[in-house]
C-alpha positions in Angstrom: 12.2 6.4 -72.8 14.1 7.3 -69.8 15.7 10.8 -69.3 19.1 9.5 -70.3 19.4 7.7 -73.8 21.1 4.2 -73.4 23.7 3.1 -75.9 25.3 -0.1 -76.7 28.4 -0.1 -78.9 29.1 -3.1 -81.3 32.8 -3.3 -82.2 35.5 -2.1 -79.9 38.1 -1.0 -82.5 39.3 2.3 -83.1 35.7 3.8 -84.2 33.9 1.7 -81.7 36.0 3.1 -78.8 35.5 6.7 -80.3 31.8 6.3 -80.2 31.9 4.7 -76.7 33.9 7.8 -75.4 31.8 10.4 -77.2 28.8 8.6 -75.4 30.5 8.9 -72.1 31.0 12.6 -72.6 27.3 13.4 -73.1 25.1 14.4 -70.1 22.0 12.9 -71.9 23.6 9.7 -72.8 24.7 6.5 -70.9 26.9 3.7 -72.2 25.6 0.5 -70.9 27.3 -2.3 -73.0 30.0 -3.1 -75.7 30.3 -6.0 -77.9 33.4 -7.5 -79.6 34.5 -11.0 -80.5 37.7 -10.1 -78.8 38.1 -9.7 -74.9 38.0 -6.5 -73.3 41.6 -6.7 -72.7 42.5 -7.5 -76.2 40.4 -4.5 -77.5 42.2 -2.2 -75.0 38.7 -1.5 -73.7 39.2 -1.8 -69.9 38.6 1.8 -69.4 34.9 1.5 -70.4 33.6 -0.1 -67.2 30.3 -1.6 -68.8 29.3 -5.3 -69.6 31.2 -6.6 -72.5 29.7 -9.4 -74.8 31.0 -11.6 -77.6 28.1 -11.1 -80.0 25.0 -8.9 -80.7 22.7 -12.0 -79.8 24.5 -12.3 -76.5 23.7 -8.6 -75.7 20.2 -8.8 -76.6 19.7 -12.2 -74.6 21.3 -10.6 -71.7 18.2 -8.4 -71.0 20.4 -5.2 -70.6 17.9 -2.5 -71.5 19.2 0.2 -74.1 17.8 2.5 -76.7 20.4 2.7 -79.4 22.9 0.1 -80.8 26.0 1.6 -82.7 27.3 -0.6 -85.4 31.1 -0.2 -85.7 32.3 -3.4 -86.8 33.9 -4.2 -90.3 31.7 -3.1 -93.3 30.4 -6.5 -94.3 28.7 -6.9 -91.0 26.7 -3.5 -90.9 23.6 -4.3 -92.6 23.1 -7.8 -91.0 23.7 -6.2 -87.4 21.6 -3.3 -87.9 18.6 -5.6 -88.8 19.5 -7.8 -85.7 19.3 -4.7 -83.6 16.2 -3.3 -85.3 14.5 -6.7 -84.8 15.1 -6.1 -81.1 13.4 -2.9 -81.4 16.5 -0.7 -81.0 17.4 2.6 -82.9 20.6 2.1 -85.1 23.7 4.3 -85.6 25.7 2.7 -88.4 29.2 3.6 -89.2 29.8 4.1 -93.2 29.1 2.4 -95.4 25.6 1.2 -94.3 26.1 -2.0 -96.4 27.9 -3.2 -99.1 25.0 -3.5 -101.6 21.9 -1.4 -102.4 19.9 -4.4 -101.5 21.2 -5.1 -98.1 20.5 -1.3 -97.3 16.9 -1.7 -98.6 16.3 -4.6 -96.2 17.6 -2.4 -93.4 15.4 0.6 -94.1 12.5 -2.0 -94.6 12.9 -3.4 -91.2 13.3 0.1 -89.7 10.0 1.3 -91.0 8.3 -2.3 -90.1 9.6 -1.5 -86.2 9.3 2.3 -86.4 12.7 2.8 -85.2 15.6 5.4 -86.6 18.6 4.5 -88.7 21.3 7.0 -88.4 24.1 6.9 -90.8 27.5 8.2 -89.7 29.1 10.7 -92.2 30.6 13.1 -89.8 32.4 14.9 -92.5 29.0 16.8 -92.9 29.7 18.7 -89.7 33.2 20.2 -90.7 32.9 24.1 -91.0 33.8 24.1 -94.6 31.0 21.5 -95.4 28.4 23.3 -93.5 29.5 26.6 -95.3 29.5 25.1 -98.9 26.0 23.5 -98.2 24.5 26.7 -97.5 26.4 28.6 -100.5 25.1 25.9 -102.9 21.6 26.0 -101.6 21.5 29.9 -101.7 22.2 29.7 -105.6 24.9 32.3 -105.4 27.2 30.2 -107.5 24.7 29.9 -110.2 24.5 27.1 -112.5 26.9 24.2 -111.5 29.1 23.4 -114.6 31.6 20.9 -113.1 32.6 19.3 -109.9 35.9 17.3 -109.3 36.5 15.3 -106.4 40.3 14.3 -105.8 41.1 11.7 -102.9 44.7 10.8 -102.8 45.5 8.8 -99.6 48.3 6.5 -98.3 47.1 3.0 -97.4 49.9 0.5 -97.3 51.2 -2.4 -95.2 51.0 -0.4 -91.9 47.2 -0.5 -92.6 46.4 -3.7 -94.2 47.8 -6.0 -91.7 47.9 -9.8 -92.7 44.9 -11.7 -91.3 42.8 -8.7 -90.9 39.4 -7.6 -92.3 40.6 -4.5 -94.3 41.4 -5.1 -97.9 39.0 -8.1 -98.0 36.2 -8.5 -100.5 33.5 -9.5 -98.1 34.3 -7.5 -95.1 36.0 -4.3 -96.4 34.2 -4.3 -99.9 36.6 -1.6 -101.6 38.5 1.5 -101.5 35.6 3.8 -102.1 33.4 2.0 -99.5 36.2 2.4 -96.7 38.2 5.3 -97.4 36.2 7.5 -99.7 32.6 7.2 -98.9 32.4 10.2 -96.9 33.6 12.3 -99.9 31.0 10.7 -102.2 28.4 11.5 -99.5 29.5 15.1 -99.4 29.2 15.3 -103.3 25.6 13.5 -103.1 24.7 15.8 -100.4 25.5 18.9 -102.3 24.6 17.9 -105.9 22.3 14.7 -106.0 22.4 11.7 -108.0 24.5 10.9 -110.9 24.4 9.0 -114.1 26.4 8.2 -117.2 29.2 6.7 -115.3 32.3 5.9 -117.1 35.8 4.9 -115.2 39.5 3.8 -115.6 40.9 1.7 -112.7 44.0 0.2 -111.7 45.7 -1.6 -108.9 49.2 -0.2 -108.4 50.7 -1.3 -105.1 48.0 -3.5 -103.3 48.0 -6.7 -105.3 49.3 -8.6 -102.0 47.3 -6.7 -99.7 43.8 -6.3 -100.9 41.2 -8.0 -103.0 40.4 -4.8 -105.1 41.8 -1.7 -107.0 43.6 1.0 -105.2 43.1 3.9 -107.9 40.5 5.2 -110.2 39.3 7.9 -112.5 35.6 8.2 -112.6 33.6 10.6 -114.6 29.6 11.1 -114.8 27.0 13.5 -115.1 24.7 15.0 -112.3 21.1 14.4 -112.7 20.3 17.8 -111.8 22.8 19.3 -114.5 26.6 19.6 -114.8 29.4 17.0 -114.8 31.7 15.6 -112.4 34.6 13.3 -111.6 36.1 11.5 -108.8 39.7 10.8 -108.9 41.2 8.5 -106.2 44.0 6.5 -104.9 45.3 4.8 -101.9 48.8 4.3 -103.7 50.4 7.5 -102.4 53.5 6.9 -100.9 54.3 7.6 -97.3 51.4 9.8 -96.2 47.8 11.3 -97.3 48.3 13.8 -100.1 44.7 15.4 -100.3 41.0 15.2 -100.3 39.6 18.1 -102.3 36.6 19.2 -104.1 36.7 21.8 -106.8 33.2 23.4 -107.8 32.9 25.6 -111.0 29.9 27.5 -111.3 28.3 29.9 -113.7 29.3 33.0 -111.2 32.4 31.7 -109.8 34.6 28.7 -108.3 35.3 27.1 -105.0 38.2 24.8 -104.0 38.0 23.0 -100.5 41.3 21.1 -100.0 43.7 19.9 -97.4 44.1 16.3 -96.5 40.3 16.0 -95.6 38.5 18.7 -97.2 39.2 21.0 -94.2 40.5 24.2 -95.7 38.8 26.5 -98.3 41.7 27.3 -100.7 39.8 29.3 -103.3 36.5 31.2 -103.0 35.9 33.3 -106.1 32.4 34.3 -106.6 30.8 37.5 -107.9 29.5 39.9 -105.4 30.4 37.4 -102.5 32.6 37.8 -99.8 33.5 34.7 -97.6 32.8 34.5 -94.0 35.4 33.4 -91.5 34.9 29.9 -90.6 35.4 28.1 -87.3 38.4 25.7 -87.2 38.0 22.0 -88.4 38.6 19.4 -85.9 41.8 17.4 -86.6 41.7 14.2 -88.5 41.3 10.8 -86.6 44.8 9.7 -85.8 45.5 6.1 -86.0 49.4 6.3 -85.5 50.8 5.3 -88.8 48.0 6.8 -90.9 45.3 9.3 -90.5 41.3 9.4 -91.3 38.5 11.9 -91.7 37.9 14.7 -89.2 37.1 13.7 -85.7 33.4 14.8 -85.5 31.7 11.8 -83.9 30.7 14.1 -81.0 28.3 15.8 -83.2 27.0 12.5 -84.6 26.1 11.4 -80.9 24.6 14.8 -80.2 22.5 14.5 -83.2 21.2 11.1 -82.1 20.1 12.5 -78.8 18.5 15.5 -80.1 16.5 13.6 -82.8 15.3 10.9 -80.1 14.2 13.7 -78.1 12.4 15.5 -81.0 14.5 18.6 -81.0 15.9 17.8 -84.7 16.3 15.3 -87.4 18.9 13.1 -88.3 21.9 14.6 -90.1 22.4 11.7 -92.5 19.2 9.4 -92.9 19.1 5.8 -94.0 18.0 6.8 -97.4 21.0 9.0 -97.9 23.4 6.2 -96.5 21.7 3.7 -99.2 22.2 6.2 -102.0 25.9 6.6 -101.2 26.3 2.7 -101.3 24.3 2.5 -104.4 26.5 5.2 -106.2 29.6 3.0 -105.1 28.1 -0.1 -106.4 27.2 1.4 -109.9 30.8 2.8 -110.0 32.1 -0.6 -109.0 30.0 -2.2 -111.7 31.8 -0.3 -114.3 35.0 -1.2 -112.7 34.1 -5.0 -112.6 33.2 -4.9 -116.4 36.8 -3.6 -117.1 38.9 -5.7 -114.5 36.8 -9.0 -114.5 36.4 -8.6 -110.7 
């Protein structure tokens, strides 16, 4: 591998361009190509002075040398494009979700092991200072036995987001609210507390009958395999703007609530014999004009890829963790499908 790690970005929408920009800012990285079915002009990607291809196959056939392929396309393409990149012996950085089924994620992992290449899953919220802090706190055992965990994700996603003729809101390419909007928060919960079982839920579609193929709201409860019980309450039917993404943790020795729009503010820390440290400020959310997304931490993602491939560290979110988040969502949606006959 040359001194600079060479990246090709697949998909030149909001997130693809963010990946490209973060790569461009890294001294040890080089952006060598981009891919999108639309033209460079249509993608507003003229600023990236690299060859532009229409398909992954065209990129690979071009003979351009690169080490890492960043998959930043609609959700439904992630697994197949990751496999195409791995087959060409490239490392993969895959935006969430890793796939829309556990089965498709397993195929990605199998191929990566076959060709001895890394798959990095993008879960940039793990880098937010409150996330780093709560991970250390949970692992220290200072909260004692965990009794209850509640995740609340109440966002606005209306017709400004779901454009007619676009991929968002479709069953095959979007996959569902938990995949596209809230998988980051399910990832944080899994990262902190592990797997879940005994899933029960209640689901509804309040305002998206004409814009999506799936529900917009749900109350989901479950048990953690390692003890304690939890719930996810979510909606994209909130009027006007995002309301909150929060996690409340109740343990034997105290309670914590991390709130704000993107789990970016520690609102409560009340733990026996514990004084909370001062945290660094959280990066602002990705700003898409009419609506906002999760914290803009993609610089940390790209840095982690570089450091891992140069043997300085390991992947922040590995392929198995990426698959587990997909599997948890798939199991929640199995409960939904039985109720709503999807």
